[in-house]
C-alpha positions as CSV (number, residue, x, y, z in Angstrom):
1,M,-9.7,4.1,12.1
2,N,-11.7,3.8,8.9
3,Q,-10.0,3.6,5.2
4,E,-11.2,2.8,2.0
5,L,-9.5,2.8,-2.0
6,E,-10.4,4.4,-4.6
7,T,-9.5,3.7,-8.4
8,A,-9.9,5.7,-11.4
9,G,-7.4,4.8,-14.3
10,T,-4.3,4.3,-13.4
11,R,-4.6,7.0,-10.4
12,S,-5.8,5.3,-6.2
13,T,-6.9,7.2,-3.5
14,L,-6.4,5.7,0.0
15,R,-8.6,7.4,2.8
16,M,-7.8,7.0,6.0
17,R,-9.6,8.6,9.2
18,R,-8.9,8.6,12.6
19,E,-10.4,10.0,15.8
20,L,-7.6,12.2,17.8
21,A,-8.2,12.8,21.7
22,H,-6.3,16.5,21.0
23,P,-7.2,19.6,20.2
24,P,-7.3,20.9,16.3
25,H,-3.9,23.5,17.2
26,R,-2.1,20.6,18.8
27,V,-2.5,18.0,16.0
28,W,-2.0,21.0,13.2
29,A,1.4,21.6,14.9
30,A,2.2,18.2,14.7
31,L,1.6,18.1,10.8
32,I,3.5,21.3,9.9
33,E,6.2,21.5,12.5
34,P,9.6,19.9,11.4
35,E,10.6,19.2,15.1
36,R,7.1,17.5,15.9
37,V,6.4,15.7,12.5
38,A,9.9,13.8,13.0
39,E,8.4,12.2,15.8
40,W,5.9,10.3,13.5
41,F,6.5,10.5,10.0
42,P,8.5,8.0,7.9
43,T,11.1,10.9,7.2
44,T,11.9,14.5,7.3
45,V,9.4,17.1,6.3
46,K,10.1,20.9,5.8
47,A,7.5,22.9,4.1
48,E,7.5,26.3,2.7
49,L,3.9,27.4,4.3
50,R,2.4,28.6,0.9
51,V,0.6,27.4,-2.0
52,G,3.4,26.8,-4.2
53,G,5.8,26.4,-1.8
54,A,8.9,24.0,-1.8
55,V,8.9,20.4,0.4
56,E,11.7,19.2,1.6
57,F,11.8,15.3,2.7
58,G,14.5,13.3,4.3
59,F,14.5,11.1,1.1
60,G,13.1,11.4,-2.6
61,D,11.9,13.6,-4.9
62,T,11.2,17.8,-3.4
63,G,7.5,18.1,-3.4
64,T,5.1,21.6,-3.7
65,V,2.4,22.2,-1.5
66,T,-1.1,22.5,-3.6
67,E,-3.7,23.4,-0.9
68,L,-2.9,25.4,2.6
69,D,-5.8,26.9,5.0
70,P,-3.3,27.3,7.8
71,G,-4.9,25.4,10.9
72,R,-7.3,23.0,9.1
73,L,-5.7,21.6,6.1
74,I,-1.9,21.3,3.8
75,A,-1.5,18.9,1.1
76,Y,1.8,18.5,-1.2
77,T,3.0,16.2,-3.4
78,W,5.7,14.2,-2.9
79,G,7.4,12.3,-5.8
80,T,4.3,11.4,-8.0
81,D,2.2,10.8,-5.2
82,H,-0.1,13.5,-3.5
83,L,-1.2,13.8,0.3
84,R,-3.7,15.9,1.9
85,W,-4.0,16.0,5.4
86,E,-7.0,17.8,7.0
87,V,-7.6,18.2,10.7
88,V,-11.7,18.9,11.8
89,P,-12.9,19.8,15.3
90,D,-14.4,16.9,17.3
91,G,-15.9,18.2,20.7
92,A,-12.7,18.4,22.9
93,G,-10.5,16.4,20.1
94,S,-9.9,16.0,16.3
95,V,-10.7,13.9,13.5
96,L,-7.5,13.2,11.1
97,L,-8.5,12.8,7.6
98,L,-5.7,11.7,5.4
99,E,-5.9,11.6,1.3
100,H,-2.8,9.4,-0.3
101,S,-3.2,9.4,-4.2
102,F,-0.8,7.2,-6.1
103,D,0.1,5.3,-9.3
104,D,0.5,1.5,-7.7
105,R,-2.9,0.1,-6.4
106,A,-1.3,-2.7,-5.9
107,G,1.2,-1.1,-3.0
108,G,-2.4,0.0,-1.2
109,A,-2.0,-2.3,1.5
110,S,1.5,-1.0,2.0
111,F,0.5,2.2,2.0
112,A,-2.1,1.7,4.7
113,S,-0.5,-0.4,7.0
114,G,2.2,2.5,7.2
115,W,0.5,4.9,7.4
116,H,-1.7,3.2,10.0
117,T,1.5,3.0,12.0
118,C,2.5,6.5,11.5
119,I,-0.4,8.0,12.7
120,A,-0.3,5.4,16.0
121,A,2.8,7.0,16.2
122,L,1.5,10.4,15.8
123,G,-0.8,9.7,18.5
124,L,1.4,8.4,21.3
125,A,3.9,11.6,20.2
126,L,0.6,14.3,21.0
127,S,0.5,12.2,24.2
128,G,4.0,13.1,25.4
129,R,5.3,9.2,24.5
130,A,7.2,10.4,21.4
131,G,9.5,7.6,20.1
132,E,7.3,4.5,21.8
133,D,6.6,1.4,19.5
134,P,2.8,1.3,19.0
135,G,3.0,-2.3,19.1
136,V,1.9,-2.8,15.5
137,D,2.0,-6.2,13.7
138,H,3.2,-5.1,10.5
139,V,2.6,-8.1,8.5
140,A,-0.7,-9.1,10.0
141,L,-1.6,-5.3,9.4
142,H,-0.6,-5.3,5.3
143,E,-2.8,-8.6,5.4
144,Q,-5.7,-7.4,7.0
145,Y,-5.7,-4.3,4.6
146,V,-5.1,-6.5,1.6
147,T,-8.9,-7.9,2.3
148,E,-10.2,-4.4,3.5
149,L,-9.2,-2.5,0.4
150,G,-10.2,-5.2,-2.2
151,L,-6.7,-6.1,-3.1
152,D,-7.4,-10.2,-3.3
153,T,-9.2,-9.9,-6.5
154,A,-7.9,-11.1,-10.0
155,D,-8.5,-9.1,-13.2
156,T,-9.9,-11.4,-16.2
157,E,-9.5,-10.2,-20.1
158,R,-10.4,-11.9,-23.0
159,T,-7.4,-12.6,-25.4
160,S,-7.3,-13.3,-29.2
161,D,-7.1,-17.0,-28.5
162,G,-8.3,-17.6,-25.2
163,W,-8.4,-15.6,-21.7
164,R,-5.8,-14.0,-19.4
165,V,-5.9,-13.8,-15.3
166,R,-3.9,-11.3,-13.8
167,Y,-3.0,-10.8,-9.7
168,E,-0.8,-8.5,-8.6
169,R,-0.1,-8.9,-4.8
170,Q,2.6,-6.7,-2.5
171,L,4.1,-8.9,0.0
172,T,6.0,-8.8,3.1
173,R,9.1,-10.7,2.6
174,P,12.0,-10.5,0.2
175,A,12.2,-12.2,-2.8
176,D,14.2,-14.8,-1.6
177,A,13.0,-15.8,1.4
178,V,9.5,-16.0,-0.9
179,W,11.3,-18.0,-3.7
180,P,11.0,-22.0,-2.0
181,D,7.0,-21.0,-1.3
182,L,6.7,-20.1,-4.5
183,L,7.6,-23.7,-5.8
184,A,5.5,-25.5,-3.1
185,A,2.8,-23.2,-4.6
186,W,1.5,-26.1,-7.2
187,P,2.9,-28.8,-5.9
188,G,3.5,-31.5,-9.1
189,A,3.0,-28.7,-11.9
190,D,5.2,-28.9,-14.7
191,V,7.5,-26.8,-14.7
192,L,8.4,-24.6,-18.1
193,V,10.8,-22.0,-16.9
194,S,12.6,-21.2,-13.7
195,E,14.8,-18.4,-13.2
196,A,15.4,-18.4,-9.3
197,P,14.2,-16.0,-7.2
198,K,12.4,-13.9,-9.9
199,V,10.6,-16.2,-12.7
200,L,8.8,-19.2,-12.6
201,E,6.6,-20.8,-15.2
202,Q,4.2,-24.1,-14.9
203,R,1.8,-25.7,-16.8
204,V,-1.4,-25.5,-14.4
205,A,-5.3,-25.6,-14.8
206,S,-5.5,-26.0,-18.7
207,G,-2.8,-23.4,-19.0
208,R,0.4,-21.4,-18.6
209,L,0.8,-19.4,-15.2
210,R,3.7,-17.2,-15.2
211,M,4.8,-15.9,-11.8
212,E,7.3,-12.9,-11.5
213,L,9.0,-11.4,-7.9
214,G,9.9,-7.8,-8.6
215,E,10.4,-4.7,-7.2
216,G,7.8,-3.5,-5.0
217,T,7.1,-0.8,-2.4
218,G,10.3,-1.1,-0.5
219,H,8.3,-3.9,2.1
220,G,9.0,-6.6,0.1
221,A,8.9,-8.3,-2.9
222,R,5.8,-7.7,-5.6
223,L,4.3,-11.0,-7.2
224,T,2.4,-11.0,-9.9
225,M,0.7,-14.1,-11.4
226,T,-0.6,-14.4,-14.9
227,W,-2.4,-17.3,-16.2
228,T,-3.2,-18.1,-19.9
229,G,-5.4,-20.7,-21.5
230,G,-8.4,-21.3,-23.8
231,D,-10.8,-23.1,-21.3
232,S,-13.5,-20.5,-19.6
233,A,-13.8,-22.8,-16.8
234,A,-10.3,-23.5,-16.1
235,R,-10.5,-19.3,-16.1
236,D,-13.3,-19.2,-13.7
237,A,-11.2,-21.6,-11.2
238,I,-7.9,-20.0,-11.9
239,A,-9.2,-16.6,-11.3
240,A,-10.6,-17.6,-7.8
241,E,-7.1,-19.7,-6.9
242,L,-4.7,-17.2,-7.8
243,P,-5.6,-14.6,-4.9
244,E,-5.5,-17.4,-2.2
245,R,-2.2,-19.2,-3.2
246,A,-0.7,-15.7,-3.3
247,R,-2.0,-15.2,0.3
248,V,-0.5,-18.4,1.6
249,V,2.8,-17.5,-0.2
250,A,2.6,-13.8,1.8
251,R,2.7,-15.9,5.1
């Protein structure tokens, strides 16, 4: 499976490509027929097959069909997200192309690992093995996508009195489970604020580091790390260090 994540402004688009050893008409049926969709999609889906038609999901807001080319392409909204599925003939099989657009860039690895698993389940269903465990290590897959999609880099910006370094990462464990590891991330650092299991502030690298655990994509807590300080050398060191510390906490 090939994948990429592109971000423009506040909007990100995840693109995934998967080769399937099944003809386009069978893949298409699995994309639009509710009983087939239920075999691999994370919820039930019932779409009115016309542009502007309603899409009903088992949870979340009702969507709207935005594009439709029967047998080849269907796209629709799901809340603030947008999904576009395209089936391309490929010899005796097909290529399935997915574009998922959303506002939460830091959630990209969760979305990618989730769709990876769903499309694996789709392949099994098309092979007559619906409901079979696709055998995916969800934690390892999530961490793989963090790296592959470029979600392991901190952002740096100038402030009125120095620098701010910020790194946001989706985790695969809940806040209660992550908190002890967060406390141990910078051993010996002065603790300025501690509100378990939500906020921890410490004196780190000639500056102040605030770490917050909040809600994310539903697969675990969202960790946001923000360092402020006036030293440019410390800024560069902490920008390299935050993703690595977050990776350790994420385990």
